[in-house]
C-alpha positions as a Markdown table, in Angstrom:
| # | Residue | x | y | z |
|---|---|---|---|---|
| 1 | Met | 95.6 | 2.7 | 66.6 |
| 2 | Ala | 94.9 | 6.6 | 67.7 |
| 3 | Ser | 93.8 | 8.2 | 64.4 |
| 4 | Arg | 95.9 | 11.4 | 63.3 |
| 5 | Asp | 93.1 | 13.9 | 64.5 |
| 6 | Glu | 93.9 | 12.5 | 68.0 |
| 7 | Ala | 97.8 | 12.1 | 67.3 |
| 8 | Gly | 97.3 | 15.7 | 66.3 |
| 9 | Ala | 95.9 | 17.5 | 69.8 |
| 10 | Pro | 98.5 | 18.0 | 71.9 |
| 11 | Asp | 100.9 | 19.4 | 69.1 |
| 12 | Thr | 97.7 | 22.4 | 68.1 |
| 13 | Ala | 97.4 | 22.7 | 71.7 |
| 14 | His | 100.9 | 23.0 | 72.8 |
| 15 | Gln | 101.7 | 25.3 | 69.5 |
| 16 | Ala | 98.6 | 27.4 | 70.1 |
| 17 | Gly | 100.2 | 28.0 | 73.8 |
| 18 | Ala | 98.2 | 27.9 | 77.3 |
| 19 | Ser | 95.6 | 30.4 | 78.1 |
| 20 | Pro | 95.7 | 33.1 | 80.7 |
| 21 | Arg | 94.1 | 31.9 | 82.6 |
| 22 | Asp | 96.5 | 29.2 | 82.6 |
| 23 | Gln | 99.5 | 31.4 | 83.1 |
| 24 | Ser | 98.0 | 33.0 | 86.6 |
| 25 | Pro | 99.7 | 32.3 | 89.6 |
| 26 | Ser | 97.3 | 29.9 | 90.8 |
| 27 | Ala | 98.0 | 27.9 | 88.0 |
| 28 | Gln | 101.4 | 27.1 | 88.0 |
| 29 | Gly | 101.1 | 25.3 | 92.0 |
| 30 | Asn | 101.5 | 28.1 | 95.0 |
| 31 | Gly | 98.5 | 26.6 | 96.9 |
| 32 | Ser | 96.3 | 30.3 | 96.2 |
| 33 | Pro | 93.0 | 29.9 | 94.2 |
| 34 | Gly | 92.3 | 31.7 | 92.1 |
| 35 | Leu | 92.1 | 35.1 | 91.3 |
| 36 | Pro | 91.4 | 38.3 | 87.6 |
| 37 | Pro | 94.8 | 39.4 | 86.4 |
| 38 | Pro | 94.7 | 42.9 | 88.4 |
| 39 | Arg | 92.7 | 45.8 | 85.8 |
| 40 | Leu | 95.2 | 49.1 | 84.9 |
| 41 | Pro | 93.5 | 51.9 | 85.3 |
| 42 | Ser | 91.9 | 52.8 | 82.2 |
| 43 | Asp | 92.7 | 56.0 | 79.9 |
| 44 | Ser | 90.9 | 57.5 | 81.7 |
| 45 | Ala | 90.8 | 57.2 | 85.4 |
| 46 | Asn | 94.4 | 58.6 | 84.3 |
| 47 | Lys | 93.0 | 61.4 | 82.4 |
| 48 | Gln | 90.7 | 62.8 | 86.1 |
| 49 | Phe | 94.0 | 62.0 | 88.5 |
| 50 | Arg | 96.1 | 64.1 | 86.1 |
| 51 | Leu | 93.2 | 66.4 | 85.9 |
| 52 | Lys | 92.8 | 66.8 | 90.1 |
| 53 | Leu | 96.8 | 66.7 | 90.5 |
| 54 | Met | 96.9 | 69.6 | 87.4 |
| 55 | Met | 94.1 | 71.2 | 89.8 |
| 56 | Phe | 95.5 | 71.1 | 93.3 |
| 57 | Trp | 98.7 | 72.8 | 92.2 |
| 58 | Gly | 96.5 | 75.5 | 90.7 |
| 59 | Val | 95.3 | 76.1 | 94.2 |
| 60 | Val | 99.0 | 76.3 | 95.4 |
| 61 | Ile | 100.3 | 78.5 | 93.2 |
| 62 | Ala | 96.8 | 80.6 | 93.1 |
| 63 | Ala | 97.2 | 81.0 | 97.4 |
| 64 | Ile | 100.9 | 81.8 | 96.9 |
| 65 | Val | 100.5 | 84.6 | 94.2 |
| 66 | Ala | 97.4 | 85.9 | 96.6 |
| 67 | Ala | 99.5 | 86.2 | 99.4 |
| 68 | Phe | 102.2 | 87.8 | 97.3 |
| 69 | Thr | 100.6 | 90.3 | 95.7 |
| 70 | Thr | 98.5 | 91.4 | 99.0 |
| 71 | Gly | 101.5 | 91.7 | 101.3 |
| 72 | Tyr | 103.6 | 93.6 | 98.6 |
| 73 | Pro | 101.9 | 97.1 | 98.6 |
| 74 | Ser | 101.9 | 97.8 | 102.1 |
| 75 | Trp | 105.5 | 96.7 | 102.4 |
| 76 | Glu | 106.2 | 99.3 | 99.3 |
| 77 | Asn | 104.2 | 102.0 | 101.2 |
| 78 | Tyr | 106.1 | 101.3 | 104.0 |
| 79 | Ile | 110.0 | 102.3 | 102.1 |
| 80 | Val | 108.2 | 105.2 | 100.1 |
| 81 | Gln | 106.9 | 106.4 | 103.7 |
| 82 | Glu | 110.2 | 106.1 | 104.9 |
| 83 | Ala | 111.9 | 107.5 | 102.5 |
| 84 | Ala | 109.9 | 110.1 | 102.3 |
| 85 | Lys | 110.7 | 110.7 | 106.4 |
| 86 | Arg | 114.3 | 110.6 | 105.5 |
| 87 | Gln | 114.2 | 113.8 | 103.2 |
| 88 | Leu | 111.9 | 115.8 | 105.2 |
| 89 | Arg | 112.7 | 115.1 | 108.6 |
| 90 | Ala | 115.5 | 117.4 | 110.4 |
| 91 | Tyr | 119.4 | 117.1 | 110.8 |
| 92 | Ile | 121.3 | 119.3 | 113.6 |
| 93 | Asp | 125.0 | 119.5 | 112.1 |
| 94 | Val | 126.8 | 121.6 | 115.0 |
| 95 | Arg | 129.3 | 123.9 | 114.1 |
| 96 | Pro | 132.0 | 125.6 | 116.2 |
| 97 | Gln | 132.8 | 129.7 | 115.6 |
| 98 | Gly | 136.2 | 130.0 | 117.0 |
| 99 | Met | 138.3 | 128.8 | 120.3 |
| 100 | Ser | 139.7 | 132.0 | 122.8 |
| 101 | Ala | 142.7 | 132.4 | 122.9 |
| 102 | Ile | 145.1 | 130.1 | 125.3 |
| 103 | Glu | 147.2 | 131.7 | 128.0 |
| 104 | Glu | 148.0 | 130.1 | 131.1 |
| 105 | Gly | 144.7 | 131.5 | 134.1 |
| 106 | Leu | 143.0 | 132.2 | 130.9 |
| 107 | Val | 139.2 | 129.7 | 131.1 |
| 108 | Pro | 138.8 | 128.3 | 127.6 |
| 109 | Arg | 136.0 | 129.0 | 125.8 |
| 110 | Val | 133.9 | 128.1 | 122.3 |
| 111 | His | 131.5 | 129.7 | 120.4 |
| 112 | Asp | 129.3 | 127.6 | 118.3 |
| 113 | Ser | 125.6 | 126.6 | 116.7 |
| 114 | Phe | 122.9 | 124.2 | 115.9 |
| 115 | His | 122.2 | 124.4 | 112.3 |
| 116 | Asn | 119.3 | 122.8 | 111.6 |
| 117 | Ile | 120.1 | 121.5 | 107.5 |
| 118 | Gly | 116.8 | 119.6 | 107.6 |
| 119 | Arg | 113.3 | 120.1 | 105.4 |
| 120 | Thr | 111.8 | 120.6 | 108.2 |
| 121 | Pro | 111.6 | 121.9 | 112.3 |
| 122 | Ala | 113.2 | 119.9 | 114.7 |
| 123 | Tyr | 111.6 | 120.3 | 119.1 |
| 124 | Asp | 115.0 | 120.7 | 121.3 |
| 125 | Asn | 115.1 | 117.9 | 123.5 |
| 126 | Gly | 118.6 | 119.1 | 125.4 |
| 127 | Ser | 122.5 | 119.2 | 124.2 |
| 128 | Phe | 125.2 | 117.7 | 126.2 |
| 129 | Ser | 129.1 | 120.0 | 125.5 |
| 130 | Arg | 132.1 | 119.6 | 127.7 |
| 131 | Ile | 135.5 | 121.2 | 126.8 |
| 132 | Leu | 138.6 | 119.1 | 127.9 |
| 133 | Val | 142.5 | 119.1 | 127.4 |
| 134 | Arg | 144.1 | 115.5 | 126.3 |
| 135 | Glu | 146.7 | 113.8 | 124.4 |
| 136 | Tyr | 146.8 | 114.9 | 121.1 |
| 137 | Pro | 146.8 | 112.8 | 118.8 |
| 138 | Leu | 144.0 | 111.3 | 121.0 |
| 139 | Thr | 143.9 | 107.5 | 122.5 |
| 140 | Arg | 140.2 | 107.4 | 124.4 |
| 141 | Thr | 137.1 | 107.8 | 123.5 |
| 142 | Leu | 135.0 | 110.7 | 124.7 |
| 143 | Val | 131.8 | 109.6 | 126.1 |
| 144 | Asn | 128.5 | 111.6 | 125.7 |
| 145 | Asp | 125.3 | 112.0 | 128.3 |
| 146 | Glu | 122.7 | 109.4 | 127.2 |
| 147 | Cys | 119.8 | 111.5 | 125.6 |
| 148 | Arg | 117.6 | 110.3 | 128.4 |
| 149 | Tyr | 120.1 | 112.2 | 131.4 |
| 150 | Val | 120.5 | 115.5 | 129.3 |
| 151 | Ala | 117.8 | 118.7 | 130.1 |
| 152 | Pro | 116.8 | 121.4 | 128.2 |
| 153 | Asp | 118.2 | 124.8 | 128.2 |
| 154 | Pro | 114.9 | 126.5 | 130.1 |
| 155 | Lys | 116.1 | 129.4 | 128.1 |
| 156 | Ala | 116.5 | 128.1 | 124.8 |
| 157 | Gly | 114.3 | 128.5 | 121.9 |
| 158 | Lys | 112.1 | 125.1 | 122.1 |
| 159 | Trp | 112.2 | 124.7 | 117.5 |
| 160 | Phe | 115.7 | 124.5 | 115.7 |
| 161 | Ile | 115.0 | 126.9 | 112.8 |
| 162 | Gly | 117.6 | 127.5 | 110.8 |
| 163 | Thr | 120.2 | 128.4 | 113.1 |
| 164 | Pro | 119.8 | 129.2 | 116.8 |
| 165 | Lys | 121.5 | 131.4 | 118.6 |
| 166 | Arg | 123.5 | 129.7 | 121.7 |
| 167 | Pro | 125.8 | 131.2 | 124.0 |
| 168 | Gly | 129.5 | 130.1 | 124.7 |
| 169 | Ile | 130.3 | 126.9 | 126.5 |
| 170 | Ala | 133.5 | 127.7 | 129.1 |
| 171 | Arg | 135.0 | 124.7 | 130.5 |
| 172 | Glu | 134.8 | 125.5 | 134.5 |
| 173 | Ser | 138.7 | 125.5 | 135.8 |
| 174 | Pro | 141.7 | 128.5 | 133.6 |
| 175 | Leu | 144.2 | 127.0 | 131.7 |
| 176 | Thr | 147.4 | 125.5 | 133.4 |
| 177 | Ala | 150.9 | 126.4 | 132.3 |
| 178 | Ala | 151.1 | 122.1 | 132.3 |
| 179 | Glu | 148.8 | 122.5 | 130.2 |
| 180 | Val | 149.7 | 125.7 | 127.6 |
| 181 | Gly | 153.2 | 124.0 | 128.0 |
| 182 | Ala | 152.0 | 120.2 | 126.4 |
| 183 | Ile | 149.7 | 122.1 | 123.5 |
| 184 | Lys | 152.2 | 124.4 | 122.3 |
| 185 | Gly | 154.3 | 121.6 | 122.3 |
| 186 | Gly | 152.6 | 120.0 | 120.2 |
| 187 | Asn | 151.5 | 117.1 | 122.8 |
| 188 | Ser | 148.4 | 117.9 | 123.9 |
| 189 | Ala | 145.0 | 119.7 | 122.6 |
| 190 | Ile | 141.8 | 121.6 | 123.2 |
| 191 | Tyr | 138.2 | 119.2 | 122.5 |
| 192 | Phe | 134.6 | 120.0 | 122.9 |
| 193 | His | 132.3 | 117.3 | 122.6 |
| 194 | Gly | 128.7 | 116.9 | 123.2 |
| 195 | Arg | 125.9 | 115.0 | 122.1 |
| 196 | Val | 122.6 | 117.2 | 120.3 |
| 197 | Cys | 119.2 | 115.6 | 121.4 |
| 198 | Tyr | 116.2 | 116.5 | 119.5 |
| 199 | Arg | 112.8 | 115.0 | 117.9 |
| 200 | Asp | 111.7 | 115.9 | 113.9 |
| 201 | Ile | 107.7 | 116.1 | 112.8 |
| 202 | Phe | 107.3 | 113.2 | 113.4 |
| 203 | Asn | 107.9 | 113.3 | 117.0 |
| 204 | Glu | 110.6 | 110.6 | 116.4 |
| 205 | Pro | 114.2 | 111.1 | 118.6 |
| 206 | His | 117.5 | 111.9 | 116.5 |
| 207 | Arg | 121.1 | 112.7 | 118.1 |
| 208 | Thr | 124.0 | 114.1 | 116.1 |
| 209 | Asp | 127.0 | 113.5 | 117.9 |
| 210 | Phe | 129.9 | 115.5 | 117.9 |
| 211 | Cys | 133.6 | 116.1 | 118.3 |
| 212 | Leu | 136.2 | 118.8 | 117.7 |
| 213 | Tyr | 139.5 | 120.3 | 118.6 |
| 214 | Trp | 142.2 | 122.6 | 118.3 |
| 215 | Lys | 145.8 | 122.6 | 118.4 |
| 216 | Trp | 148.7 | 124.2 | 118.0 |
| 217 | Asp | 150.1 | 125.3 | 114.8 |
| 218 | Ala | 153.1 | 127.5 | 113.6 |
| 219 | Gly | 153.1 | 128.9 | 116.4 |
| 220 | Arg | 149.1 | 129.8 | 116.7 |
| 221 | Ile | 145.8 | 127.7 | 117.4 |
| 222 | Ser | 144.9 | 126.1 | 113.8 |
| 223 | Pro | 141.4 | 126.4 | 112.8 |
| 224 | Ser | 138.2 | 123.3 | 114.4 |
| 225 | Leu | 139.3 | 120.2 | 113.7 |
| 226 | Ser | 136.7 | 117.1 | 113.3 |
| 227 | Cys | 137.9 | 113.6 | 115.8 |
| 228 | Pro | 139.2 | 110.7 | 113.9 |
| 229 | Gln | 135.8 | 109.5 | 116.0 |
| 230 | Gly | 132.9 | 111.1 | 117.9 |
| 231 | Asn | 131.2 | 112.3 | 115.1 |
| 232 | Ser | 128.2 | 110.3 | 113.7 |
| 233 | Ala | 124.4 | 110.9 | 114.0 |
| 234 | Gly | 121.0 | 108.9 | 114.5 |
């Protein structure tokens, strides 16, 4: 007959529970050799990892900030320079001074002038203009020559300063009876269009396109009027 100590031994082991080694997969009969349990990272290792991660992102953010602060002044300077050029550059405006009488056999003639309304002179790169009789209202686009095909007038001044004098522009042929009848009947008008090409003091090319017309109004020729299209600057 077993003693009380021997009989109580299994109960004591059951109450104490199995050791961590006995609860490992090797002790449960999976056939693998007994391995120590995996070690969890210590608090110091976690702190080092977080510190390295913070240093990495700090370097990335610093690089982005450095790139932005390096490029921003260049872009800002460019904006300032372009704004200054727009304020200082020349701007050419075309202003007609009148139209000759509208009569059969007379050559229509326009006296105009170029006004530099900018703050600095402009170099004359030539101009193009033409007088036409077309339907009213105008249903087509009047095309101007490109600046590269326009030659400066050798007799004109090379610089636009203030209001340079220009000779009158005339059509090659006189008005016909049919043209005069269409104008006075309100079906046609006299159109004056063209382009002024010039360079500013920064040696940049520019142009001014203009389109004006005169129509018959209450028994007489009207003042010059702007076409609905064909007036622009660049």
